SEDO-378300 format. One record per atom (N, C-alpha, C): atom name; x, z, y; residue number from 1; residue in one letter. Coordinates in Angstrom, 2 decimals, padded with zeros to 5 digits. Atoms other than C-alpha are relative to their C-alpha. Layout:
REM SEDO-378300
{"CA" {X Z Y} NUM "A"}
...
END
This chain:
REM SEDO-378300
{"N" {-000.66 000.38 -001.22} 1 "X"}
{"CA" {128.35 -002.24 -161.76} 1 "X"}
{"C" {-000.34 001.01 001.08} 1 "X"}
{"N" {000.18 -001.01 -001.04} 2 "X"}
{"CA" {128.83 000.07 -158.82} 2 "X"}
{"C" {000.66 -000.46 001.30} 2 "X"}
{"N" {-000.58 000.24 -001.31} 3 "X"}
{"CA" {129.56 -000.09 -155.09} 3 "X"}
{"C" {000.10 001.33 000.74} 3 "X"}
{"N" {-000.19 -001.18 -000.83} 4 "X"}
{"CA" {130.67 002.43 -152.48} 4 "X"}
{"C" {-000.85 -000.14 001.25} 4 "X"}
{"N" {000.85 000.02 -001.19} 5 "X"}
{"CA" {128.16 003.27 -149.76} 5 "X"}
{"C" {000.17 001.30 000.77} 5 "X"}
{"N" {-000.09 -001.17 -000.87} 6 "X"}
{"CA" {128.07 005.69 -146.85} 6 "X"}
{"C" {-000.82 -000.29 001.25} 6 "X"}
{"N" {000.58 000.22 -001.33} 7 "X"}
{"CA" {126.71 006.10 -143.34} 7 "X"}
{"C" {001.15 000.07 001.00} 7 "X"}
{"N" {-001.03 000.04 -001.03} 8 "X"}
{"CA" {128.94 005.13 -140.45} 8 "X"}
{"C" {-000.21 001.18 000.95} 8 "X"}
{"N" {000.12 -001.20 -000.80} 9 "X"}
{"CA" {129.65 008.25 -138.44} 9 "X"}
{"C" {-000.35 -000.31 001.46} 9 "X"}
{"N" {000.23 000.31 -001.41} 10 "X"}
{"CA" {129.53 006.51 -135.05} 10 "X"}
{"C" {-001.45 -000.28 000.34} 10 "X"}
{"N" {001.38 000.35 -000.31} 11 "X"}
{"CA" {125.92 005.31 -135.34} 11 "X"}
{"C" {-001.00 000.27 -001.12} 11 "X"}
{"N" {000.90 -000.35 001.10} 12 "X"}
{"CA" {124.48 006.43 -138.70} 12 "X"}
{"C" {-000.45 -001.16 -000.87} 12 "X"}
{"N" {000.41 001.18 000.76} 13 "X"}
{"CA" {124.04 002.88 -140.02} 13 "X"}
{"C" {000.54 000.07 -001.43} 13 "X"}
{"N" {-000.44 000.08 001.39} 14 "X"}
{"CA" {124.19 002.51 -143.83} 14 "X"}
{"C" {001.00 -001.14 -000.12} 14 "X"}
{"N" {-001.05 001.00 000.18} 15 "X"}
{"CA" {127.37 000.66 -144.79} 15 "X"}
{"C" {000.49 000.03 -001.44} 15 "X"}
{"N" {-000.56 000.15 001.34} 16 "X"}
{"CA" {129.09 -000.55 -147.96} 16 "X"}
{"C" {001.44 -000.46 000.15} 16 "X"}
{"N" {-001.41 000.37 -000.09} 17 "X"}
{"CA" {132.83 -000.83 -148.57} 17 "X"}
{"C" {000.19 -001.43 -000.47} 17 "X"}
{"N" {-000.20 001.41 000.31} 18 "X"}
{"CA" {133.92 -004.45 -148.53} 18 "X"}
{"C" {001.31 -000.49 000.60} 18 "X"}
{"N" {-001.21 000.69 -000.44} 19 "X"}
{"CA" {137.31 -006.15 -148.32} 19 "X"}
{"C" {000.80 000.78 001.03} 19 "X"}
{"N" {-000.83 -000.80 -000.89} 20 "X"}
{"CA" {139.16 -003.30 -146.65} 20 "X"}
{"C" {-000.70 000.61 001.20} 20 "X"}
{"N" {000.75 -000.57 -001.12} 21 "X"}
{"CA" {136.40 -002.29 -144.24} 21 "X"}
{"C" {-001.41 000.37 -000.44} 21 "X"}
{"N" {001.38 -000.39 000.29} 22 "X"}
{"CA" {132.72 -001.38 -144.03} 22 "X"}
{"C" {-000.94 -001.08 000.48} 22 "X"}
{"N" {000.97 001.04 -000.31} 23 "X"}
{"CA" {130.00 -004.04 -144.15} 23 "X"}
{"C" {-001.39 000.61 000.16} 23 "X"}
{"N" {001.36 -000.49 -000.22} 24 "X"}
{"CA" {126.43 -003.55 -142.95} 24 "X"}
{"C" {-001.00 -000.55 -001.01} 24 "X"}
{"N" {000.89 000.53 001.04} 25 "X"}
{"CA" {124.99 -005.48 -145.91} 25 "X"}
{"C" {000.61 000.24 -001.38} 25 "X"}
{"N" {-000.45 -000.29 001.35} 26 "X"}
{"CA" {125.22 -004.57 -149.57} 26 "X"}
{"C" {000.53 -001.25 -000.70} 26 "X"}
{"N" {-000.43 001.25 000.63} 27 "X"}
{"CA" {125.73 -008.23 -150.49} 27 "X"}
{"C" {001.47 -000.30 000.16} 27 "X"}
{"N" {-001.43 000.23 -000.22} 28 "X"}
{"CA" {129.28 -008.13 -149.16} 28 "X"}
{"C" {000.87 001.07 -000.64} 28 "X"}
{"N" {-000.75 -001.14 000.54} 29 "X"}
{"CA" {130.30 -004.93 -150.98} 29 "X"}
{"C" {000.92 -000.40 -001.14} 29 "X"}
{"N" {-000.89 000.14 001.15} 30 "X"}
{"CA" {133.25 -004.77 -153.35} 30 "X"}
{"C" {-000.69 000.64 -001.19} 30 "X"}
{"N" {000.68 -000.50 001.20} 31 "X"}
{"CA" {131.82 -004.34 -156.85} 31 "X"}
{"C" {001.01 000.51 -001.01} 31 "X"}
{"N" {-000.84 -000.59 001.05} 32 "X"}
{"CA" {133.46 -002.02 -159.38} 32 "X"}
{"C" {-000.62 -000.35 -001.35} 32 "X"}
{"N" {000.48 000.38 001.33} 33 "X"}
{"CA" {133.15 -003.39 -162.90} 33 "X"}
{"C" {000.50 000.93 -001.10} 33 "X"}
{"N" {-000.53 -000.93 001.00} 34 "X"}
{"CA" {135.07 -000.60 -164.63} 34 "X"}
{"C" {000.36 001.33 000.64} 34 "X"}
{"N" {-000.29 -001.35 -000.48} 35 "X"}
{"CA" {136.09 003.06 -164.32} 35 "X"}
{"C" {001.20 000.02 000.96} 35 "X"}
{"N" {-001.17 000.04 -000.89} 36 "X"}
{"CA" {139.45 002.22 -162.72} 36 "X"}
{"C" {-000.42 -000.46 001.39} 36 "X"}
{"N" {000.47 000.50 -001.30} 37 "X"}
{"CA" {137.74 000.26 -159.95} 37 "X"}
{"C" {-000.90 001.03 000.68} 37 "X"}
{"N" {000.84 -001.08 -000.57} 38 "X"}
{"CA" {135.18 003.08 -159.48} 38 "X"}
{"C" {000.87 001.10 000.60} 38 "X"}
{"N" {-000.91 -001.04 -000.49} 39 "X"}
{"CA" {138.00 005.60 -159.12} 39 "X"}
{"C" {000.66 -000.44 001.30} 39 "X"}
{"N" {-000.60 000.54 -001.22} 40 "X"}
{"CA" {139.63 003.36 -156.51} 40 "X"}
{"C" {-000.98 000.10 001.17} 40 "X"}
{"N" {001.01 -000.08 -001.05} 41 "X"}
{"CA" {136.38 003.17 -154.52} 41 "X"}
{"C" {-000.24 001.45 000.42} 41 "X"}
{"N" {000.19 -001.41 -000.32} 42 "X"}
{"CA" {135.91 006.94 -154.75} 42 "X"}
{"C" {001.13 000.52 000.89} 42 "X"}
{"N" {-001.15 -000.43 -000.82} 43 "X"}
{"CA" {139.42 007.49 -153.33} 43 "X"}
{"C" {-000.10 -000.57 001.41} 43 "X"}
{"N" {000.18 000.63 -001.31} 44 "X"}
{"CA" {138.71 005.06 -150.50} 44 "X"}
{"C" {-001.07 000.74 000.79} 44 "X"}
{"N" {001.09 -000.73 -000.65} 45 "X"}
{"CA" {135.44 006.85 -149.72} 45 "X"}
{"C" {000.43 001.38 000.46} 45 "X"}
{"N" {-000.48 -001.34 -000.37} 46 "X"}
{"CA" {137.10 010.27 -149.73} 46 "X"}
{"C" {000.92 -000.07 001.21} 46 "X"}
{"N" {-000.92 000.16 -001.14} 47 "X"}
{"CA" {139.82 009.05 -147.35} 47 "X"}
{"C" {-000.76 -000.34 001.27} 47 "X"}
{"N" {000.79 000.38 -001.17} 48 "X"}
{"CA" {137.28 007.45 -145.01} 48 "X"}
{"C" {-000.80 001.18 000.53} 48 "X"}
{"N" {000.73 -001.19 -000.44} 49 "X"}
{"CA" {135.22 010.65 -144.93} 49 "X"}
{"C" {000.95 001.00 000.66} 49 "X"}
{"N" {-000.99 -000.92 -000.57} 50 "X"}
{"CA" {138.35 012.73 -144.27} 50 "X"}
{"C" {000.46 -000.47 001.38} 50 "X"}
{"N" {-000.39 000.57 -001.29} 51 "X"}
{"CA" {139.19 010.37 -141.37} 51 "X"}
{"C" {-001.17 -000.09 000.98} 51 "X"}
{"N" {001.20 000.00 -000.84} 52 "X"}
{"CA" {135.68 010.86 -139.93} 52 "X"}
{"C" {-000.50 -001.40 000.36} 52 "X"}
{"N" {000.55 001.34 -000.19} 53 "X"}
{"CA" {134.76 007.18 -140.32} 53 "X"}
{"C" {-001.44 -000.06 -000.50} 53 "X"}
{"N" {001.30 000.05 000.65} 54 "X"}
{"CA" {131.76 007.75 -142.60} 54 "X"}
{"C" {-000.38 001.38 -000.52} 54 "X"}
{"N" {000.52 -001.21 000.64} 55 "X"}
{"CA" {129.56 010.51 -144.06} 55 "X"}
{"C" {-000.91 -000.42 -001.14} 55 "X"}
{"N" {000.89 000.24 001.14} 56 "X"}
{"CA" {127.38 010.81 -147.17} 56 "X"}
{"C" {000.51 -001.13 -000.89} 56 "X"}
{"N" {-000.66 001.01 000.83} 57 "X"}
{"CA" {129.80 008.79 -149.31} 57 "X"}
{"C" {-000.51 000.12 -001.43} 57 "X"}
{"N" {000.51 000.03 001.37} 58 "X"}
{"CA" {128.37 007.74 -152.69} 58 "X"}
{"C" {000.38 -001.28 -000.71} 58 "X"}
{"N" {-000.12 001.17 000.87} 59 "X"}
{"CA" {129.06 005.40 -155.57} 59 "X"}
{"C" {-001.38 -000.23 -000.58} 59 "X"}
{"N" {001.36 000.28 000.48} 60 "X"}
{"CA" {125.78 003.69 -156.47} 60 "X"}
{"C" {-000.01 -001.17 -000.98} 60 "X"}
{"N" {000.18 001.09 000.95} 61 "X"}
{"CA" {124.57 001.41 -159.24} 61 "X"}
{"C" {-000.63 -001.20 000.70} 61 "X"}
{"N" {000.58 001.25 -000.49} 62 "X"}
{"CA" {123.86 -002.22 -158.40} 62 "X"}
{"C" {-000.16 -000.97 -001.15} 62 "X"}
{"N" {000.18 001.09 000.96} 63 "X"}
{"CA" {122.71 -005.28 -160.29} 63 "X"}
{"C" {000.06 -001.31 000.77} 63 "X"}
{"N" {000.05 001.33 -000.60} 64 "X"}
{"CA" {123.01 -008.98 -159.62} 64 "X"}
{"C" {-001.35 -000.60 -000.40} 64 "X"}
{"N" {001.34 000.55 000.23} 65 "X"}
{"CA" {119.49 -010.39 -159.24} 65 "X"}
{"C" {-000.08 -001.33 000.74} 65 "X"}
{"N" {000.06 001.34 -000.58} 66 "X"}
{"CA" {119.15 -014.13 -158.67} 66 "X"}
{"C" {001.21 -000.28 000.89} 66 "X"}
{"N" {-001.23 000.26 -000.72} 67 "X"}
{"CA" {122.76 -014.23 -157.50} 67 "X"}
{"C" {000.29 000.93 001.16} 67 "X"}
{"N" {-000.17 -000.93 -001.11} 68 "X"}
{"CA" {122.34 -011.39 -154.97} 68 "X"}
{"C" {000.25 001.41 -000.51} 68 "X"}
{"N" {-000.25 -001.40 000.34} 69 "X"}
{"CA" {123.70 -007.84 -155.13} 69 "X"}
{"C" {-001.19 000.82 000.45} 69 "X"}
{"N" {001.17 -000.81 -000.33} 70 "X"}
{"CA" {120.79 -005.41 -155.27} 70 "X"}
{"C" {000.17 001.41 -000.56} 70 "X"}
{"N" {-000.05 -001.37 000.51} 71 "X"}
{"CA" {120.83 -001.61 -155.50} 71 "X"}
{"C" {-001.07 000.22 -001.06} 71 "X"}
{"N" {000.93 -000.28 001.09} 72 "X"}
{"CA" {119.11 -000.21 -158.59} 72 "X"}
{"C" {-001.06 001.01 000.43} 72 "X"}
{"N" {000.95 -001.06 -000.38} 73 "X"}
{"CA" {117.51 002.95 -157.12} 73 "X"}
{"C" {-000.78 -000.37 001.25} 73 "X"}
{"N" {000.87 000.28 -001.14} 74 "X"}
{"CA" {114.61 002.76 -154.66} 74 "X"}
{"C" {000.61 000.51 001.30} 74 "X"}
{"N" {-000.61 -000.55 -001.22} 75 "X"}
{"CA" {116.38 005.03 -152.15} 75 "X"}
{"C" {001.05 -000.96 000.55} 75 "X"}
{"N" {-001.07 000.88 -000.44} 76 "X"}
{"CA" {119.34 002.65 -152.03} 76 "X"}
{"C" {-000.54 -001.37 000.42} 76 "X"}
{"N" {000.63 001.25 -000.43} 77 "X"}
{"CA" {117.08 -000.41 -151.80} 77 "X"}
{"C" {-000.51 000.14 001.44} 77 "X"}
{"N" {000.50 -000.25 -001.36} 78 "X"}
{"CA" {115.50 001.14 -148.69} 78 "X"}
{"C" {001.16 000.07 000.97} 78 "X"}
{"N" {-001.18 -000.07 -000.88} 79 "X"}
{"CA" {118.91 001.98 -147.20} 79 "X"}
{"C" {000.57 -001.38 000.26} 79 "X"}
{"N" {-000.54 001.36 -000.15} 80 "X"}
{"CA" {120.00 -001.62 -147.81} 80 "X"}
{"C" {-000.88 -000.87 000.87} 80 "X"}
{"N" {000.93 000.87 -000.72} 81 "X"}
{"CA" {116.87 -003.15 -146.29} 81 "X"}
{"C" {-000.27 000.48 001.42} 81 "X"}
{"N" {000.32 -000.54 -001.31} 82 "X"}
{"CA" {116.34 -000.84 -143.34} 82 "X"}
{"C" {-001.34 000.72 -000.04} 82 "X"}
{"N" {001.25 -000.77 -000.04} 83 "X"}
{"CA" {113.22 001.04 -142.19} 83 "X"}
{"C" {-001.14 -000.70 -000.75} 83 "X"}
{"N" {001.10 000.55 000.79} 84 "X"}
{"CA" {110.09 000.60 -144.27} 84 "X"}
{"C" {-001.19 -000.41 000.85} 84 "X"}
{"N" {001.04 000.47 -000.91} 85 "X"}
{"CA" {107.96 -000.13 -141.21} 85 "X"}
{"C" {000.63 -001.03 000.92} 85 "X"}
{"N" {-000.49 001.01 -000.94} 86 "X"}
{"CA" {108.26 -002.94 -138.67} 86 "X"}
{"C" {001.04 -000.91 -000.65} 86 "X"}
{"N" {-000.92 000.89 000.71} 87 "X"}
{"CA" {109.78 -005.52 -141.00} 87 "X"}
{"C" {000.57 -001.10 000.89} 87 "X"}
{"N" {-000.57 000.96 -000.94} 88 "X"}
{"CA" {110.46 -007.64 -137.93} 88 "X"}
{"C" {001.23 000.57 000.70} 88 "X"}
{"N" {-001.15 -000.66 -000.60} 89 "X"}
{"CA" {113.18 -005.15 -136.92} 89 "X"}
{"C" {000.96 000.45 -001.09} 89 "X"}
{"N" {-000.97 -000.56 000.93} 90 "X"}
{"CA" {116.33 -003.87 -138.57} 90 "X"}
{"C" {000.53 -001.01 -000.99} 90 "X"}
{"N" {-000.63 000.84 001.01} 91 "X"}
{"CA" {118.15 -005.21 -141.60} 91 "X"}
{"C" {-001.00 -000.90 -000.72} 91 "X"}
{"N" {000.99 000.79 000.73} 92 "X"}
{"CA" {114.94 -006.41 -143.25} 92 "X"}
{"C" {-000.42 -001.25 000.74} 92 "X"}
{"N" {000.35 001.18 -000.78} 93 "X"}
{"CA" {114.46 -008.93 -140.44} 93 "X"}
{"C" {001.07 -001.08 -000.05} 93 "X"}
{"N" {-001.10 000.95 000.04} 94 "X"}
{"CA" {117.79 -010.66 -141.13} 94 "X"}
{"C" {-000.29 -001.17 -000.94} 94 "X"}
{"N" {000.19 001.15 000.91} 95 "X"}
{"CA" {117.92 -014.12 -142.74} 95 "X"}
{"C" {000.41 000.32 -001.44} 95 "X"}
{"N" {-000.45 -000.38 001.34} 96 "X"}
{"CA" {119.82 -012.60 -145.68} 96 "X"}
{"C" {-001.09 000.76 -000.75} 96 "X"}
{"N" {001.08 -000.77 000.62} 97 "X"}
{"CA" {116.96 -010.17 -146.35} 97 "X"}
{"C" {-001.17 -000.90 -000.36} 97 "X"}
{"N" {001.10 000.93 000.27} 98 "X"}
{"CA" {114.41 -012.98 -146.15} 98 "X"}
{"C" {000.29 -000.80 -001.28} 98 "X"}
{"N" {-000.35 000.74 001.21} 99 "X"}
{"CA" {116.31 -014.89 -148.86} 99 "X"}
{"C" {-000.16 000.88 -001.23} 99 "X"}
{"N" {000.10 -000.92 001.13} 100 "X"}
{"CA" {116.31 -011.79 -151.08} 100 "X"}
{"C" {-001.45 000.31 -000.36} 100 "X"}
{"N" {001.40 -000.37 000.23} 101 "X"}
{"CA" {112.55 -011.25 -150.72} 101 "X"}
{"C" {-000.75 -000.97 -000.84} 101 "X"}
END
């Protein structure tokens, strides 16, 4: 399973493609279950980058863990959670992150 991720150009926040737009949490991302869906996400990412909406567009691996979408690689887990310090700030302080922990 894969999702499309990038950084929003306006503020640098990590985002994931979801339902026709960009969500700030990986849990809302559209999940590609096959190569056709991956190709669709790649085309969406390329168009968004060309329109200067996002940068650093990538397709990443995810897994469903206890019913929640979770990136597989450590780098992507950190991008999804937010800074690794001050867990009372950023994405890691959200109620959604607390449920995942």
